[in-house]
C-alpha positions in Angstrom: -18.0 2.5 5.3 -19.9 5.7 4.3 -23.3 3.7 4.2 -22.2 1.8 7.5 -21.8 5.1 9.5 -25.0 6.3 8.4 -26.9 3.2 9.6 -27.9 2.8 13.3 -25.2 1.3 15.5 -27.7 -0.3 18.0 -29.1 -2.4 15.5 -27.3 -5.6 14.5 -26.5 -5.5 10.8 -26.6 -9.2 9.2 -26.9 -8.2 5.6 -27.5 -5.0 3.5 -31.0 -4.8 2.4 -32.5 -1.9 -0.2 -34.0 -0.3 2.3 -30.4 0.2 4.1 -29.5 1.6 0.5 -32.6 3.6 0.0 -32.4 5.5 3.4 -28.6 6.6 2.7 -29.4 7.5 -0.6 -32.2 9.7 0.5 -29.4 11.6 2.6 -27.0 12.4 -0.1 -27.3 15.5 -1.4 -27.0 16.4 -5.4 -23.8 16.5 -5.6 -23.2 13.4 -3.5 -25.3 11.0 -5.7 -22.1 9.8 -7.5 -21.3 7.7 -4.3 -24.2 5.5 -5.0 -22.6 4.3 -8.3 -19.1 3.2 -6.5 -21.6 1.2 -3.5 -23.4 -0.4 -6.9 -20.0 -1.7 -8.0 -19.1 -3.3 -4.8 -22.4 -4.5 -3.9 -23.0 -6.1 -7.1 -19.6 -8.0 -7.0 -20.0 -8.9 -3.2 -23.2 -10.4 -4.4 -21.7 -11.9 -7.5 -19.2 -13.8 -5.7 -21.6 -15.7 -3.5 -21.0 -14.3 -0.2 -23.3 -13.3 2.5 -24.2 -10.0 3.3 -25.8 -8.4 0.5 -29.8 -9.2 0.2 -31.3 -10.2 -3.2 -33.3 -7.0 -3.1 -30.6 -4.5 -2.7 -29.2 -5.8 -5.9 -32.7 -5.5 -7.3 -33.0 -2.0 -6.1 -29.4 -1.1 -8.3 -31.1 -2.7 -11.4 -34.1 -0.6 -11.3 -32.6 2.5 -10.3 -30.6 5.2 -12.7 -27.9 6.3 -11.0 -26.5 9.4 -11.5 -22.6 10.2 -11.8 -20.7 12.5 -9.9 -19.4 16.0 -10.9 -16.8 15.0 -13.4 -14.3 18.2 -13.6 -15.7 19.9 -10.9 -12.5 20.2 -8.8 -10.3 21.4 -11.9 -12.9 24.0 -13.2 -13.4 25.5 -10.0 -9.9 25.1 -8.7 -10.7 23.8 -5.4 -8.1 24.8 -3.0 -8.6 21.4 -1.2 -8.6 18.6 -3.8 -8.1 20.8 -7.1 -4.9 21.7 -8.7 -2.3 23.7 -7.2 -2.0 27.2 -7.7 1.3 28.3 -9.3 2.7 29.8 -6.2 1.5 26.2 -4.4 3.4 24.1 -6.7 6.2 26.1 -6.6 6.3 26.1 -2.8 5.7 22.1 -2.4 8.7 21.7 -5.0 11.1 23.8 -2.9 10.1 22.2 0.5 10.8 19.0 -0.7 14.0 19.7 -2.4 15.3 21.8 0.5 14.1 18.7 3.1 15.7 16.2 0.6 19.1 17.8 1.0 18.7 18.4 4.8 18.4 14.6 4.8 14.5 14.9 6.2 13.0 13.2 3.5 13.2 9.7 1.9 14.6 9.4 -1.4 11.7 7.8 -3.0 9.7 10.7 -1.8 11.5 13.3 -3.6 11.6 11.0 -6.7 7.7 10.4 -6.6 7.0 14.3 -6.2 9.4 15.1 -9.3 7.7 12.0 -11.3 4.1 13.3 -10.4 5.4 16.4 -11.6 6.9 15.2 -14.9 4.1 12.9 -15.9 0.7 13.6 -14.1 0.1 9.9 -13.9 -2.3 8.2 -11.3 -0.6 6.4 -8.0 -1.6 3.1 -9.4 0.7 3.6 -12.4 3.7 4.7 -10.2 3.1 1.8 -7.8 3.4 -0.5 -11.1 6.5 1.1 -12.3 9.7 -1.3 -11.9 13.5 0.1 -12.4 13.7 -1.0 -15.9 10.9 1.7 -16.8 13.6 4.1 -16.6 15.6 4.6 -19.5 18.6 6.7 -19.9 18.5 8.7 -23.1 20.6 10.9 -25.1 20.0 14.5 -24.2 17.1 13.4 -21.4 16.1 10.2 -19.7 13.1 8.4 -20.2 10.2 7.4 -18.2 8.1 4.5 -19.7 4.5 4.9 -17.3 2.1 1.7 -17.2 -1.5 2.4 -18.7 -3.8 1.1 -16.1 -7.2 2.1 -18.1 -6.8 0.3 -21.1 -9.1 -3.1 -20.3 -5.7 -5.2 -20.9 -5.1 -8.1 -18.4 -3.0 -5.9 -16.2 -1.3 -2.3 -16.3 1.9 -3.9 -17.5 0.8 -4.1 -21.3 1.1 -0.6 -22.3 3.3 2.2 -21.6 3.5 5.7 -22.3 6.9 7.5 -22.5 7.5 10.9 -20.8 10.9 12.9 -21.3 12.1 13.9 -17.8 14.2 17.3 -17.2 18.1 17.2 -16.9 17.2 17.8 -12.9 14.8 15.0 -12.5 16.5 12.5 -14.5 19.8 13.1 -12.4 17.8 12.7 -9.5 16.3 9.3 -10.7 19.5 7.6 -11.8 20.8 8.2 -8.5 17.7 6.5 -6.6 18.2 4.0 -9.2 21.7 3.4 -8.4 20.9 3.1 -5.0 18.4 0.5 -5.4 20.7 -1.4 -7.1 23.2 -1.1 -4.8 20.8 -2.8 -2.2 20.6 -6.1 -4.6 17.3 -5.0 -6.6 17.7 -5.6 -10.4 15.6 -4.4 -13.3 12.5 -5.9 -12.8 12.2 -5.2 -9.1 9.7 -2.3 -8.1 10.8 1.0 -8.3 8.8 2.0 -5.2 9.5 -1.2 -3.1 7.3 -2.4 0.1 10.3 -3.0 2.3 11.7 0.8 1.5 8.1 2.7 1.2 6.0 1.2 4.1 6.9 1.3 8.0 5.4 -2.1 8.5 5.8 -3.8 5.0 2.8 -6.4 4.2 3.3 -10.0 4.2 4.0 -11.9 0.9 3.6 -15.2 1.5 0.3 -14.8 0.0 1.6 -14.0 -3.0 3.1 -16.1 -6.0 6.8 -16.0 -6.2 6.2 -15.3 -10.0 3.5 -12.9 -9.2 4.4 -10.1 -12.1 3.7 -7.3 -8.8 5.9 -9.0 -6.1 7.1 -6.6 -3.7 5.4 -3.8 -4.9 3.4 -1.3 -3.1 -0.7 -1.4 -3.7 -1.7 2.0 -5.0 -3.4 2.9 -1.6 -0.1 2.1 0.6 2.0 4.3 -1.5 -0.4 7.1 -1.5 -0.9 6.7 2.0 3.3 6.7 2.7 3.9 9.5 0.5 0.9 12.0 2.0 2.3 11.0 5.9 6.1 11.7 4.2 5.2 14.9 2.6 2.3 16.5 5.1 4.6 18.1 7.4 6.4 19.9 4.8 3.4 21.4 3.2 3.9 25.2 2.8 1.2 27.8 4.0 -1.2 28.9 1.2 -3.3 32.0 0.8 -6.3 30.4 -0.6 -6.7 28.5 2.6 -6.3 31.5 5.1 -2.1 30.6 5.5 -3.2 26.9 6.4 -1.0 24.3 5.3 -1.5 23.3 1.5 -3.4 19.8 1.5 -1.1 17.5 -0.7 -2.0 14.3 -2.4 -0.8 12.5 -5.6 -3.9 13.6 -7.6 -3.7 17.1 -6.7 -0.2 16.8 -8.7 -2.3 14.8 -11.9 -4.7 18.1 -11.7 -2.0 20.5 -11.9 -0.6 18.5 -14.7 
């Protein structure tokens, strides 16, 4: 999308060529050069599938060019107030706002649960999108969350799990949520954040196999968008942005963790 927005809108584009990418690369700042890596993966995959739209010289361009990576860890190191970790006061204020909204019935239960799980385990949003009801196990002193590991190189994200002990408060809320889901007819292998509950207009499931491991799950992006839309109106002001609302995104909970 960034590449296409850069190209002249008045000229018909039948195929992305090396010159298009070179012109785009020339306009990027040093700290933005990592965007070429993302673009390279997309266009190489597109070309390898045999679809039209990506010229051969574009793939040759990427093959002959050394692409620098992005600034890893910059947002965390600088404690960026927009995309970096929350400050202690911001983190506390967000949880208080979410708790109050949930008690008043102004916030869906799944959103309050996801906020607590983000804080408890600091996972990627794709990991929470892969969760099933059975991944929450009642324990002795504490309940346990078995979080799927998505960057293992395995066939899918539910091959390996990492366990996190939940605080008594979070565990109690998650148990209530699970009871609610089971009351709606869902079972252990059902998604913990099902599409019909999270999304206002759930996607059509007809194209997915009825035996699909992720039948009824939200995509990571859909879960993220729905979460931000639900929490954004509650975002408390922050002095780091001159008392504008605190930007809330799942990744910031991970950075904070």
